ZAMARGU-4260 file (C-alpha; in steps of 0.2 Angstrom, whole numbers, plus 5000, padded with zeros to 4 digits):
<rodrens>
0) 5000/5000/5000 | 5008/5017/4995 | 5009/5030/5008 | 4996/5045/5007 | 5002/5060/4997
5) 4992/5073/5005 | 4999/5082/5020 | 4986/5094/5026 | 4971/5082/5028 | 4968/5073/5045
10) 4971/5055/5042 | 4965/5042/5054 | 4979/5029/5057 | 4970/5012/5056 | 4978/4997/5063
15) 4978/4988/5046 | 4988/5002/5038 | 5005/4997/5033 | 5012/5015/5034 | 5009/5017/5053
20) 5018/5005/5064 | 5006/5006/5078 | 4987/5011/5079 | 4984/5029/5086 | 4969/5035/5095
25) 4964/5051/5086 | 4967/5060/5069 | 4985/5061/5062 | 4990/5078/5056 | 5001/5071/5042
30) 5005/5054/5034 | 5019/5045/5044 | 5027/5038/5028 | 5033/5054/5020 | 5050/5062/5025
35) 5042/5078/5028 | 5033/5071/5043 | 5049/5068/5051 | 5057/5084/5046 | 5044/5096/5051
40) 5042/5100/5069 | 5024/5094/5070 | 5020/5084/5086 | 5007/5071/5087 | 4991/5075/5096
45) 4992/5071/5114 | 4978/5059/5112 | 4989/5045/5105 | 4997/5031/5115 | 5015/5038/5113
50) 5022/5054/5120 | 5029/5058/5102 | 5031/5049/5086 | 5038/5063/5075 | 5053/5075/5076
55) 5063/5069/5091 | 5077/5057/5096 | 5073/5040/5089 | 5086/5028/5095 | 5079/5013/5087
60) 5065/5009/5075 | 5050/5020/5076 | 5038/5006/5078 | 5041/5002/5096 | 5036/5013/5111
65) 5052/5009/5120 | 5062/5016/5105 | 5052/5032/5107 | 5055/5035/5125 | 5074/5031/5125
70) 5083/5048/5123 | 5097/5042/5112 | 5099/5053/5097 | 5106/5047/5081 | 5121/5056/5074
75) 5115/5070/5062 | 5120/5066/5045 | 5114/5073/5028 | 5103/5086/5037 | 5090/5073/5043
80) 5085/5068/5060 | 5091/5050/5061 | 5080/5037/5070 | 5094/5023/5070 | 5111/5022/5078
85) 5124/5025/5065 | 5124/5032/5048 | 5110/5028/5036 | 5116/5018/5021 | 5100/5022/5011
90) 5092/5039/5006 | 5079/5046/5018 | 5066/5048/5004 | 5060/5030/5005 | 5048/5027/5019
95) 5052/5008/5019 | 5069/5013/5027 | 5059/5018/5042 | 5045/5006/5043 | 5051/4989/5035
100) 5058/4977/5049 | 5074/4968/5045 | 5074/4949/5046 | 5088/4949/5059 | 5078/4960/5072
105) 5061/4966/5072 | 5067/4983/5080 | 5080/4988/5067 | 5079/4995/5050 | 5080/4983/5035
110) 5093/4994/5027 | 5107/4991/5039 | 5118/4976/5039 | 5118/4973/5057 | 5107/4978/5071
115) 5111/4994/5079 | 5106/4991/5096 | 5100/4977/5107 | 5082/4972/5104 | 5070/4978/5117
120) 5053/4970/5119 | 5039/4982/5114 | 5028/4989/5128 | 5009/4989/5124 | 5002/5007/5121
125) 4990/5014/5134 | 4972/5017/5126 | 4968/5035/5129 | 4954/5047/5124 | 4958/5062/5114
130) 4951/5073/5127 | 4963/5069/5141 | 4979/5079/5143 | 4995/5069/5146 | 5009/5073/5159
135) 5027/5075/5153 | 5039/5062/5161 | 5057/5065/5158 | 5065/5049/5151 | 5080/5041/5158
140) 5096/5043/5148 | 5103/5026/5141 | 5120/5025/5134 | 5127/5010/5124 | 5145/5007/5125
145) 5155/4994/5116 | 5171/4987/5122 | 5186/4994/5114 | 5197/4980/5105 | 5215/4980/5110
150) 5229/4976/5098 | 5236/4959/5100 | 5251/4963/5090 | 5258/4975/5103 | 5256/4961/5116
155) 5265/4949/5105 | 5279/4962/5101 | 5281/4964/5120 | 5282/4945/5123 | 5295/4943/5109
160) 5305/4958/5116 | 5305/4949/5132 | 5311/4933/5124 | 5326/4942/5116 | 5331/4949/5133
165) 5329/4932/5142 | 5339/4923/5129 | 5354/4933/5135 | 5351/4926/5153 | 5351/4907/5153
170) 5345/4905/5171 | 5328/4912/5167 | 5320/4896/5160 | 5302/4897/5164 | 5295/4911/5153
175) 5309/4911/5140 | 5307/4892/5136 | 5289/4894/5134 | 5291/4908/5122 | 5305/4899/5112
180) 5294/4884/5111 | 5279/4894/5104 | 5289/4905/5092 | 5299/4890/5085 | 5285/4878/5083
185) 5271/4890/5077 | 5269/4889/5058 | 5258/4905/5057 | 5269/4916/5068 | 5278/4929/5058
190) 5297/4932/5060 | 5301/4947/5071 | 5309/4961/5061 | 5326/4969/5066 | 5326/4983/5077
195) 5308/4979/5084 | 5315/4975/5102 | 5308/4987/5114 | 5317/4994/5129 | 5314/4988/5146
200) 5307/5004/5152 | 5294/5006/5138 | 5289/4988/5140 | 5287/4991/5159 | 5276/5006/5156
205) 5265/4998/5143 | 5250/4989/5149 | 5247/4972/5143 | 5232/4971/5130 | 5218/4958/5129
210) 5212/4953/5112 | 5193/4955/5111 | 5182/4952/5096 | 5164/4953/5094 | 5163/4942/5079
215) 5171/4932/5065 | 5177/4942/5050 | 5172/4938/5033 | 5181/4924/5024 | 5191/4926/5008
220) 5200/4941/5013 | 5218/4941/5020 | 5228/4955/5025 | 5231/4964/5041 | 5216/4954/5049
225) 5224/4938/5045 | 5240/4943/5053 | 5230/4949/5069 | 5221/4932/5069 | 5238/4923/5068
230) 5245/4934/5082 | 5230/4930/5093 | 5232/4912/5091 | 5251/4913/5095 | 5246/4924/5111
235) 5234/4911/5117 | 5247/4897/5114 | 5259/4908/5125 | 5246/4910/5138 | 5243/4892/5139
240) 5261/4889/5143 | 5260/4901/5158 | 5253/4893/5173 | 5254/4899/5191 | 5265/4889/5204
245) 5249/4881/5210 | 5246/4873/5193 | 5230/4882/5189 | 5231/4889/5171 | 5226/4907/5167
250) 5215/4903/5153 | 5204/4888/5149 | 5213/4873/5141 | 5200/4871/5128 | 5196/4888/5121
255) 5180/4890/5111 | 5189/4894/5095 | 5207/4890/5092 | 5210/4906/5083 | 5201/4918/5094
260) 5200/4921/5112 | 5186/4931/5121 | 5187/4935/5140 | 5169/4939/5140 | 5164/4922/5136
265) 5178/4915/5149 | 5169/4925/5163 | 5153/4915/5161 | 5163/4899/5163 | 5174/4904/5178
270) 5169/4904/5196 | 5171/4920/5205 | 5175/4911/5222 | 5189/4901/5214 | 5195/4917/5206
275) 5195/4925/5223 | 5205/4910/5230 | 5217/4911/5216 | 5219/4930/5219 | 5223/4927/5238
280) 5235/4913/5234 | 5244/4923/5221 | 5246/4938/5233 | 5253/4926/5246 | 5265/4918/5233
285) 5270/4936/5228 | 5274/4940/5246 | 5284/4925/5248 | 5294/4928/5232 | 5298/4946/5237
290) 5303/4940/5254 | 5315/4927/5247 | 5322/4940/5234 | 5325/4952/5249 | 5334/4939/5259
295) 5345/4933/5244 | 5350/4952/5240 | 5353/4955/5259 | 5366/4940/5259 | 5376/4949/5245
300) 5382/4933/5236 | 5385/4933/5218 | 5380/4915/5216 | 5362/4920/5221 | 5359/4931/5205
305) 5352/4916/5196 | 5340/4912/5210 | 5335/4930/5211 | 5331/4931/5192 | 5321/4915/5193
310) 5311/4922/5207 | 5309/4938/5197 | 5301/4928/5182 | 5290/4919/5194 | 5284/4936/5201
315) 5281/4942/5184 | 5270/4927/5180 | 5260/4930/5196 | 5258/4949/5191 | 5251/4943/5174
320) 5239/4932/5184 | 5233/4947/5194 | 5231/4957/5179 | 5221/4943/5172 | 5209/4943/5187
325) 5208/4962/5187 | 5201/4961/5169 | 5189/4947/5173 | 5182/4957/5188 | 5180/4973/5178
330) 5170/4963/5165 | 5159/4955/5178 | 5155/4973/5185 | 5151/4979/5168 | 5139/4965/5165
335) 5131/4968/5182 | 5128/4986/5178 | 5121/4982/5160 | 5109/4970/5168 | 5104/4982/5181
340) 5101/4996/5168 | 5090/4984/5158 | 5079/4981/5174 | 5078/5000/5177 | 5072/5003/5160
345) 5058/4990/5162 | 5054/4998/5179 | 5053/5015/5171 | 5042/5009/5157 | 5030/5001/5170
350) 5031/5017/5180 | 5026/5028/5166 | 5011/5017/5162 | 5006/5018/5181 | 5008/5037/5180
355) 4997/5038/5165 | 4983/5028/5173 | 4984/5038/5189 | 4983/5054/5178 | 4968/5047/5170
360) 4960/5043/5187 | 4963/5060/5194 | 4955/5068/5178 | 4940/5058/5180 | 4938/5061/5199
365) 4940/5080/5195 | 4925/5078/5182 | 4915/5069/5195 | 4918/5082/5208 | 4913/5096/5196
370) 4897/5087/5192 | 4893/5084/5210 | 4897/5102/5215 | 4887/5110/5201 | 4875/5123/5208
375) 4860/5131/5200 | 4858/5150/5201 | 4841/5149/5209 | 4849/5141/5225 | 4858/5158/5228
380) 4841/5167/5228 | 4834/5169/5246 | 4815/5164/5244 | 4802/5167/5257 | 4797/5152/5268
385) 4784/5140/5263 | 4771/5146/5276 | 4773/5164/5269 | 4772/5158/5251 | 4756/5148/5254
390) 4749/5162/5265 | 4752/5177/5254 | 4753/5171/5236 | 4737/5170/5226 | 4730/5154/5221
395) 4734/5156/5203 | 4752/5156/5207 | 4754/5145/5222 | 4742/5131/5215 | 4742/5121/5231
400) 4734/5105/5223 | 4750/5103/5211 | 4764/5111/5221 | 4762/5101/5237 | 4765/5085/5229
405) 4778/5090/5216 | 4794/5099/5223 | 4799/5104/5205 | 4782/5113/5202 | 4783/5120/5220
410) 4800/5128/5216 | 4794/5135/5200 | 4779/5143/5209 | 4790/5151/5222 | 4801/5158/5209
415) 4786/5166/5200 | 4780/5173/5217 | 4798/5180/5220 | 4797/5188/5203 | 4780/5196/5206
420) 4786/5203/5223 | 4802/5210/5215 | 4792/5219/5202 | 4781/5227/5216 | 4797/5232/5225
425) 4805/5240/5210 | 4790/5251/5207 | 4790/5256/5226 | 4809/5260/5224 | 4805/5271/5210
430) 4793/5281/5221 | 4805/5282/5235 | 4818/5289/5223 | 4806/5303/5218 | 4803/5308/5236
435) 4821/5307/5240 | 4825/5319/5226 | 4812/5331/5233 | 4819/5330/5251 | 4837/5333/5244
440) 4832/5349/5235 | 4824/5355/5252 | 4841/5351/5261 | 4851/5360/5248 | 4841/5376/5250
445) 4843/5375/5270 | 4862/5372/5267 | 4864/5388/5256 | 4855/5397/5270 | 4867/5390/5284
450) 4882/5393/5273 | 4877/5412/5271 | 4875/5412/5290 | 4893/5406/5294 | 4902/5422/5288
455) 4890/5433/5298 | 4894/5423/5314 | 4912/5424/5310 | 4912/5443/5309 | 4902/5444/5325
460) 4915/5433/5334 | 4929/5444/5327 | 4920/5459/5334 | 4918/5451/5351 | 4937/5447/5354
465) 4941/5463/5364 | 4926/5460/5375 | 4932/5442/5378 | 4950/5448/5382 | 4943/5461/5394
470) 4932/5448/5403 | 4945/5435/5403 | 4933/5423/5393 | 4943/5417/5378 | 4929/5408/5370
475) 4936/5409/5352 | 4953/5401/5358 | 4944/5387/5367 | 4933/5384/5352 | 4948/5382/5341
480) 4956/5370/5354 | 4941/5359/5355 | 4940/5358/5336 | 4959/5353/5336 | 4955/5340/5350
485) 4944/5330/5338 | 4959/5324/5329 | 4969/5318/5345 | 4971/5300/5349 | 4960/5293/5363
490) 4974/5294/5377 | 4979/5311/5373 | 4960/5316/5371 | 4956/5309/5389 | 4971/5319/5396
495) 4966/5335/5387 | 4948/5334/5393 | 4952/5329/5411 | 4966/5342/5413 | 4955/5356/5406
500) 4941/5351/5418 | 4953/5351/5433 | 4961/5367/5428 | 4944/5376/5426 | 4937/5369/5443
505) 4952/5368/5454 | 4968/5375/5448 | 4967/5392/5438 | 4986/5391/5435 | 4985/5375/5425
510) 4986/5379/5407 | 4982/5365/5394 | 4985/5367/5375 | 4987/5357/5360 | 5002/5358/5348
515) 5007/5349/5332 | 5001/5348/5314 | 4983/5346/5312 | 4985/5342/5293 | 4996/5327/5297
520) 4984/5321/5310 | 4970/5322/5297 | 4980/5312/5285 | 4982/5298/5297 | 4964/5294/5296
525) 4961/5297/5278 | 4957/5282/5267 | 4970/5279/5253 | 4964/5285/5237 | 4960/5272/5223
530) 4969/5280/5209 | 4976/5270/5195 | 4987/5284/5189 | 4994/5287/5206 | 4998/5268/5209
535) 5007/5267/5192 | 5017/5282/5196 | 5022/5275/5213 | 5026/5258/5205 | 5037/5267/5192
540) 5046/5277/5206 | 5049/5261/5216 | 5056/5252/5201 | 5068/5266/5199 | 5073/5267/5217
545) 5076/5248/5217 | 5086/5249/5202 | 5097/5263/5209 | 5100/5254/5226 | 5093/5241/5236
550) 5092/5244/5255 | 5103/5234/5266 | 5097/5224/5280 | 5103/5237/5293 | 5094/5251/5283
555) 5078/5241/5283 | 5079/5238/5302 | 5082/5256/5305 | 5066/5260/5295 | 5056/5247/5305
560) 5062/5254/5321 | 5058/5272/5316 | 5040/5266/5311 | 5039/5256/5327 | 5043/5272/5338
565) 5033/5284/5327 | 5024/5298/5337 | 5007/5305/5334 | 5008/5322/5325 | 4998/5331/5339
570) 5004/5333/5357 | 4996/5340/5373 | 5006/5352/5384 | 5003/5356/5403 | 5010/5372/5410
575) 5011/5371/5430 | 5014/5388/5437 | 5020/5391/5455 | 5018/5406/5467 | 5035/5413/5462
580) 5030/5412/5444 | 5041/5397/5440 | 5033/5386/5427 | 5035/5367/5424 | 5032/5363/5405
585) 5026/5346/5402 | 5024/5339/5384 | 5014/5323/5382 | 5016/5312/5366 | 5008/5296/5361
590) 5017/5282/5352 | 5004/5275/5340 | 5012/5258/5337 | 5017/5254/5355 | 5001/5262/5363
595) 5010/5271/5377 | 5012/5289/5382 | 5028/5298/5385 | 5032/5315/5393 | 5046/5328/5392
600) 5049/5341/5405 | 5056/5358/5405 | 5058/5371/5419 | 5056/5391/5416 | 5061/5401/5431
605) 5055/5419/5434 | 5072/5425/5439 | 5090/5420/5432 | 5097/5408/5445 | 5115/5406/5449
610) 5122/5391/5441 | 5129/5378/5453 | 5140/5364/5447 | 5133/5352/5459 | 5115/5357/5455
615) 5117/5351/5436 | 5106/5336/5438 | 5092/5344/5448 | 5082/5352/5434 | 5088/5340/5420
620) 5073/5333/5411 | 5080/5315/5413 | 5080/5316/5432 | 5067/5329/5436 | 5052/5318/5436
625) 5061/5302/5442 | 5051/5292/5455 | 5037/5304/5457 | 5028/5289/5463 | 5039/5276/5472
630) 5048/5264/5460 | 5042/5273/5444 | 5059/5277/5435 | 5052/5279/5417 | 5065/5268/5409
635) 5055/5253/5404 | 5038/5253/5394 | 5023/5249/5405 | 5015/5239/5391 | 5020/5221/5392
640) 5016/5218/5373 | 5030/5230/5368 | 5044/5218/5372 | 5037/5206/5359 | 5037/5221/5346
645) 5054/5226/5351 | 5061/5208/5347 | 5055/5209/5330 | 5065/5225/5325 | 5080/5222/5336
650) 5077/5234/5350 | 5084/5229/5367 | 5075/5242/5378 | 5066/5258/5377 | 5079/5267/5388
655) 5090/5270/5373 | 5077/5281/5365 | 5070/5290/5380 | 5080/5306/5377 | 5071/5308/5360
660) 5054/5301/5364 | 5052/5305/5382 | 5049/5295/5398 | 5035/5282/5399 | 5031/5285/5417
665) 5016/5274/5424 | 5008/5290/5431 | 5008/5297/5413 | 4998/5282/5407 | 4986/5284/5421
670) 4983/5302/5416 | 4979/5296/5398 | 4967/5283/5405 | 4978/5268/5401 | 4981/5254/5412
675) 4992/5239/5409 | 4989/5225/5423 | 5003/5213/5424 | 4994/5199/5432 | 4980/5199/5419
680) 4987/5204/5402 | 4974/5211/5390 | 4974/5212/5371 | 4968/5230/5369 | 4969/5244/5382
685) 4956/5257/5380 | 4957/5275/5388 | 4947/5276/5403 | 4941/5294/5409 | 4938/5288/5427
690) 4956/5282/5429 | 4963/5299/5423 | 4951/5309/5434 | 4956/5299/5450 | 4974/5302/5447
695) 4974/5320/5441 | 4973/5330/5457 | 4986/5320/5466 | 4998/5320/5451 | 4997/5339/5449
700) 5001/5342/5467 | 5016/5330/5466 | 5023/5339/5451 | 5021/5356/5459 | 5029/5350/5475
705) 5044/5342/5465 | 5047/5358/5456 | 5047/5369/5472 | 5059/5356/5481 | 5071/5356/5466
710) 5072/5375/5465 | 5075/5376/5484 | 5089/5363/5483 | 5096/5373/5468 | 5098/5388/5479
715) 5105/5379/5493 | 5118/5370/5482 | 5124/5387/5476 | 5128/5392/5495 | 5135/5375/5499
720) 5148/5376/5486 | 5155/5392/5493 | 5156/5384/5510 | 5141/5392/5518 | 5127/5382/5526
725) 5111/5392/5525 | 5100/5391/5540 | 5083/5400/5541 | 5078/5411/5556 | 5064/5398/5560
730) 5078/5385/5563 | 5091/5395/5573 | 5084/5388/5589 | 5090/5370/5584 | 5108/5374/5585
735) 5120/5383/5597 | 5126/5401/5594 | 5144/5395/5591 | 5149/5381/5580 | 5167/5380/5576
740) 5167/5366/5562 | 5164/5372/5545 | 5159/5365/5528 | 5174/5365/5516 | 5168/5356/5501
745) 5152/5351/5493 | 5152/5341/5476 | 5142/5329/5466 | 5148/5312/5463 | 5142/5297/5452
750) 5135/5281/5458 | 5150/5271/5455 | 5161/5282/5466 | 5148/5281/5480 | 5148/5262/5479
755) 5167/5261/5480 | 5167/5270/5497 | 5170/5257/5511 | 5158/5265/5524 | 5143/5266/5512
760) 5141/5247/5510 | 5128/5246/5523 | 5117/5259/5514 | 5118/5250/5498 | 5114/5233/5505
765) 5099/5240/5514 | 5092/5246/5497 | 5093/5264/5501 | 5105/5269/5487 | 5100/5266/5468
770) 5106/5272/5452 | 5092/5284/5450 | 5096/5294/5466 | 5108/5309/5467 | 5124/5307/5477
775) 5135/5321/5485 | 5151/5322/5495 | 5153/5335/5510 | 5169/5338/5519 | 5169/5346/5536
780) 5185/5352/5545 | 5190/5358/5562 | 5209/5359/5564 | 5217/5343/5559 | 5201/5333/5560
785) 5192/5330/5543 | 5174/5323/5542 | 5169/5315/5526 | 5150/5314/5523 | 5143/5304/5508
790) 5125/5310/5505 | 5111/5300/5496 | 5098/5312/5490 | 5081/5303/5486 | 5071/5310/5471
795) 5057/5312/5483 | 5065/5325/5494 | 5059/5332/5506 | 5046/5319/5509 | 5060/5306/5510
800) 5076/5313/5519 | 5094/5311/5514 | 5105/5298/5520 | 5122/5302/5527 | 5137/5290/5529
805) 5152/5297/5539 | 5170/5294/5540 | 5182/5304/5552 | 5200/5306/5548 | 5208/5311/5565
810) 5221/5300/5573 | 5216/5286/5561 | 5201/5283/5550 | 5185/5281/5560 | 5168/5276/5554
815) 5152/5267/5560 | 5160/5250/5559 | 5174/5254/5572 | 5168/5269/5582 | 5151/5269/5591
820) 5151/5288/5592 | 5152/5290/5573 | 5137/5278/5572 | 5128/5289/5585 | 5132/5305/5574
825) 5124/5296/5559 | 5109/5293/5570 | 5107/5311/5575 | 5106/5315/5556 | 5097/5301/5549
830) 5086/5294/5562 | 5080/5311/5571 | 5078/5320/5555 | 5060/5325/5559 | 5067/5338/5572
835) 5076/5346/5558 | 5061/5348/5546 | 5058/5365/5551 | 5043/5375/5543 | 5032/5365/5530
840) 5035/5359/5517 | 5053/5355/5525 | 5064/5361/5510 | 5077/5366/5523 | 5080/5348/5529
845) 5097/5346/5520 | 5105/5362/5526 | 5099/5358/5544 | 5106/5341/5543 | 5123/5348/5538
850) 5123/5361/5552 | 5119/5347/5565 | 5133/5337/5558 | 5145/5352/5561 | 5138/5354/5579
855) 5140/5335/5583 | 5158/5335/5576 | 5162/5349/5589 | 5155/5339/5603 | 5164/5324/5597
860) 5181/5333/5597 | 5179/5343/5612 | 5174/5328/5624 | 5188/5317/5618 | 5200/5315/5632
865) 5218/5323/5632 | 5232/5311/5628 | 5245/5313/5642 | 5259/5308/5631 | 5257/5324/5620
870) 5264/5339/5628 | 5256/5356/5627 | 5238/5362/5628 | 5223/5351/5622 | 5220/5353/5603
875) 5201/5355/5605 | 5196/5364/5621 | 5179/5361/5628 | 5167/5375/5623 | 5151/5366/5624
880) 5142/5364/5641 | 5139/5345/5644 | 5131/5337/5659 | 5140/5321/5656 | 5154/5318/5644
885) 5151/5299/5642 | 5138/5287/5647 | 5136/5268/5647 | 5147/5254/5642 | 5149/5260/5624
890) 5155/5277/5631 | 5143/5287/5620 | 5145/5306/5620 | 5131/5319/5623 | 5125/5324/5605
895) 5107/5331/5609 | 5106/5350/5610 | 5093/5356/5623 | 5086/5373/5619 | 5084/5386/5627
900) 5096/5380/5641 | 5110/5378/5629 | 5118/5362/5635 | 5121/5345/5628 | 5114/5329/5635
905) 5112/5310/5631 | 5097/5303/5622
</rodrens>
């Protein structure tokens, strides 16, 4: 049957057509017998049983599915894609070259003299429908390798060269005699030409060759092939002469062919276990021969040269045995790999069939699921209930006699009733629209009237501004503040409302205001505009920025931290005025992402104050509001959820950003109505007006008291630095008229220096000294005696008194640990501090304590007994009147001053 000549019509490939090797399921785009069908890149439709039968690598005949799946391309010759392994002997225009099987193999082309590849059993195609897609499975590559035949002539030349060398040495009889017998008795052996003897070094470097043949050459031709055959026969005869010492021959005694020797066929006849035993015995024999050669050489006798040569020859024979066994092992390994690869090919074919079946099953399951999940549109319509339908629908629509028994008719009737109802509602909707338009017109008229009224009201308000200023009633300013307060976040709004209410009701000197950009605050709550042009422009800008430079990981983390610590654009300010016209400015901010409030403080004095070096930290914003409530340092965030937010952006603690953002004190959160309970964490914390109102009055009083106490300390420190202890007239009765000891030095010291002092350990262990407190050093002198006083000033001064630690340098170092009177002096200052409070609110406590310290130092030095070993008058004569100089077993001195009698007594 001639192949079809048309190329465009769809041709169904019947199973009886001699052109197609296998039946296909579906239409064929072009006839398969024409060369154009092979040249053109036109794939078969995916409905056929094969992945591709055109235009692709055809390692073997096209008729087998196995040949189609193996990805072994033929060498490209003559510009055509080859479908066989090797060059094509016949032109490509004949389709019989591709489809006619050869008598030798059903899978190769009839135009070849020998099969190109090993025959592979065909795999039956999978019957598929033209509507099913097919998954692509990448085939496994398969490589055919053929053992390379080695030249036997070189092996023979090496043997003859060895024979020439052995003839010069008579003691070497084993190998030389075998070669001589073979070369002299062989009629087919060719004489060795002159000069063909190889050097010993080249013979050692050259590896022995094994003659391998895959078939018998054609008869009737002699030439170089005949010479190779004679050489092979001669080599086999030489190998039969070489036996190992145990008597086992290296090659079989009866070769399959007298002229050809194949190690591949010998592998099947030999036992691997026996070869292993031969290998082990050969190695042992080699070890023994090497040991004997070493022993003979060590003796150094010339007569042993023949024995050494003989053992060398035996060692060479054993080395040939090892090479023989090595080749056999490699041949066995290759055969095992070939068998494994063939088994893998079969498994791959079956696996491909399984994948095709699973794909078909999955496709069917999807189709079934689609059919089961099909929903009609009427199911999405919410229909009235059956009771309302039969109650409200007219009988000509409901038809109870029919619809009660037939669900389909019932559904149709309900849909008809739904349609009627929607028509009525549509008419009613139109009527409502007309009434709505009328109402809208009336509203527009009223809006125009009100808009014309607004300018008139503004002019009236502007005209009333002088009256408001004269009557101290700033209605216009308050109105603007309340309009701005609408854009505050909830915590700041609560603070603004409660502070304004408290200022109007209780404290006229409290001024509340709002600062910041209102436009930015409005922009925070505006929804993003859906503009395609803006989005396209922003995308283009982002692409340009990304092309220019990509932000590094550090830059991204910095941006995330800034976004995390972002403040609200608006802030609330409180101005607390004192009686002396000093003002404390407080600015409250709200961190939107952390949901906490912070505060910044600033002090404005009515008069310019003298700057004291030791008073530098008294009015600083970082320490002014510390511990307003006990334990509230303002270094950590009060919101427990912030720590998890900090971990995401790499923030260790909020104290690193306090200088920029402000201190998140707990009392600040309460003023904003925020409460973060530690025992019961909450997801969202809302601002509470009642919480803010309950803390407003007490907090304002504490803030004003803190400002006044710090200003009083600032004035006192200016005098203390000049060596003057200021004592008010109300406190003069607490001290005698004459105090000889005087203050020499007053300086501020850091916490680290205070902790290093040996006489302050008791105060630190008692928890009375923390890093948030203020530390000072006072030096009091009288004569050669020097009293050092380390002072701890609590931020809550004067509610909490300062703590003194004393050390007297006079005739040695004396402190509370080695002198009971020094401990008594500390008690007079630290324990009986209430006597030194003076008039309320007790801002003179520190100076009174220093004055008492000078007084008790005079008593201590004047009551000290005179040393008789020292000549001259007493260094510190007694000027204070004391009832008793010492008392009790501790020999305590009288440090209590009695006014108005003017004498000192014991407590």
